[in-house]
TISE-231386 format. One line per 10 residues: their letters; for each residue z, y, x of C-alpha. Coordinates in steps of 0.02 Angstrom, whole numbers, plus 32768, in hexadecimal, padded with zeros to 4 digits. Each point is the difference from the previous one (the first is absolute). Last residue first. Layout:
BEGIN
a) Z Y X  ...
***
This chain:
BEGIN
xxxxxxxxxx) 5677 5A44 912B  8088 7FA7 8064  7F9F 7F5F 8016  807D 7F7D 8032  7FFC 7FBB 80AF  7FC2 7F4C 800A  808B 7F7F 8005  8028 7FB5 80A8  7FDB 7F48 8020  7F4D 801F 8037
xxxxxxxxxx) 8038 8080 8081  8078 7F84 8051  8092 8063 8043  7FFD 8014 80BD  807C 7F91 8058  8078 8058 8074  7FDC 7FDF 80B4  805C 8089 805B  80B8 7FFE 7FCF  8018 7F4A 7FCC
xxxxxxxxxx) 7F8F 7FC5 808D  805E 8066 8080  80A9 7FC5 7FC3  7FCE 7F48 7FFF  7FAF 800F 80AC  809B 805B 8044  8071 7F77 7FBB  7F98 7F78 8054  7FFC 8060 80A5  80BD 8015 7FFF
xxxxxxxxxx) 8024 7F4C 7FD1  7F85 7FBF 8081  804B 806F 8088  80B1 7FC7 7FD7  7FC8 7F49 8005  7FA8 801E 80A7  80A1 803D 8050  805A 80A6 801A  8053 806C 8085  801F 80A8 7FAD
xxxxxxxxxx) 7F65 8066 7FE6  7FB2 809E 8048  8053 7FDD 80A8  7FF3 8093 8077  803E 7FE2 80B2  7F51 7FE8 8044  7F98 7FCF 7F6B  8059 7F6D 7FAF  7FE0 7F63 7F9A  808A 7F7F 8013
xxxxxxxxxx) 7FD4 7F61 7FA1  8093 7F85 800C  8066 7FF4 7F61  805A 7F60 7FCE  8052 8015 7F56  80B7 7FD0 7FFA  8070 7F6D 7FD2  7FA3 7F7A 8064  7FB0 7F8F 7F7D  8017 8061 7F5C
xxxxxxxxxx) 7FE1 80AB 804D  7F68 7FBF 805B  7FBB 7FA9 7F65  801A 809E 7F9A  7F9C 8062 8082  7F6E 7F89 7FF6  800B 7FF6 7F42  7FF7 80BD 7FF2  7F69 8007 8073  7FA5 7F7A 7F9E
xxxxxxxxxx) 8027 8056 7F5A  7FCA 80AC 803B  7F5E 7FBD 8049  7FDF 7F9B 7F63  801E 809D 7F99  7F77 8054 8066  7F8C 7F6C 7FE0  8023 8007 7F45  7FE6 80BC 7FFE  7F57 7FEF 8056
xxxxxxxxxx) 7FCF 7F6C 7F92  801D 805A 7F5C  804F 7F9E 7F71  80BC 800C 801D  8074 7F8F 7F9C  8017 7F7A 8085  801A 8083 8088  8080 8059 7F92  805E 7F5B 7FEA  8002 7FE7 80BE
xxxxxxxxxx) 8034 80B6 801D  8094 7FE9 7F89  8031 7F5E 8057  7FF7 805A 80A9  8072 8089 7FBB  807C 7F7D 7FC2  7FFB 7FAB 80AB  801E 80A8 8053  809D 8018 7F96  803D 7F4C 8014
xxxxxxxxxx) 7FE5 7FFE 80BD  8051 80AC 800B  8096 7FC1 7F9D  8005 7F69 8072  800E 806F 809A  807E 8072 7FAC  806E 7F6A 7FD8  7FF2 7FC3 80B3  803B 80AB 803A  7FBA 80A0 804C
xxxxxxxxxx) 7F61 8002 7F99  7FAC 80A5 8026  7FC1 8053 7F62  7F81 806C 805C  7FC3 7FCD 80AD  7F5E 8061 7FEC  7FC6 7F80 7F82  8082 7F7A 7FDB  80A2 7FDC 805B  803E 7F87 8085
xxxxxxxxxx) 7F6A 8023 8070  8012 7FA5 80A5  7F99 8047 808D  7F90 7FB8 8087  7F86 8076 8054  7F4A 7FCD 8015  7FB4 809B 8049  7F73 8077 7FCD  7FC6 80AD 803A  7FE1 7FE4 80BA
xxxxxxxxxx) 7FCB 7F4E 7FD4  8059 7F58 8002  80AE 8020 8047  8074 7F71 7FD2  80AC 8035 7FCA  80AA 7FAB 7FEA  8081 807F 7FC4  8051 7F8F 7F7F  7FD4 7F4E 802E  7F66 7F95 7FDA
xxxxxxxxxx) 7F69 8042 805D  7FE0 7F58 8053  7F43 800D 7FF3  7FE5 7F57 7FAF  80A7 7FEE 7FA8  8028 80AD 7FB9  7F53 8050 8003  7FA5 7F5E 7FD1  807A 7FD8 7F74  7FF1 80AF 7FB9
xxxxxxxxxx) 7F42 7FF8 800E  7FFA 7F59 7FA5  8077 803B 7F76  7F95 809A 7FDF  7F5E 7F9C 8009  8042 7F7F 7F84  8045 8081 7F84  7F65 806E 8009  7F90 7F67 7FE8  8067 7FBE 7F6E
xxxxxxxxxx) 7FFE 80A9 7FA9  7F44 8011 801B  7FEB 7F4F 7FBC  8066 8033 7F67  7F8D 8095 7FE4  7F65 7F93 8014  8048 7F83 7F83  801A 808F 7F86  7F4C 8039 8019  7FC1 7F4E 7FE7
xxxx) 8068 7FF4 7F61  7FB2 80A2 7FC0  7F4F 7FBD 8019  7F90 8071 8067
***
């Protein structure tokens, strides 16, 4: 597959993640009316839509308690998204390009929230009884996490085998 086609595929993955993330957030907040702190819609015994405002980054770290903090987070996450974009353009393998597209699309979705409303809209509340294995999250967070896990797994488990023809023949020790 042509490298430019792979890059275009990665950018289309990013666009799809961004669009789906923003669409779901709009549907939850406006269509379902889950738009204030504490609002919940029970969907399944192990899943609710629960509205939360995330003023920080992953796991609520680096909470922005001021307008300056908000814009610092926008700048920081924007710089990270720019780094991921450049990485995507430099990568050659489709699986890594697609995973980077997931990370980029998710990052852009959360940046757009922070830019537009001052916080990231989280809504997905996965739980098993009283046990919640995750904080409340959104599709962008899930895409970022899955994309990073794919990149890590591929870097750990799919190392390229050296080309036998390119390696010099072992020397005769006799």
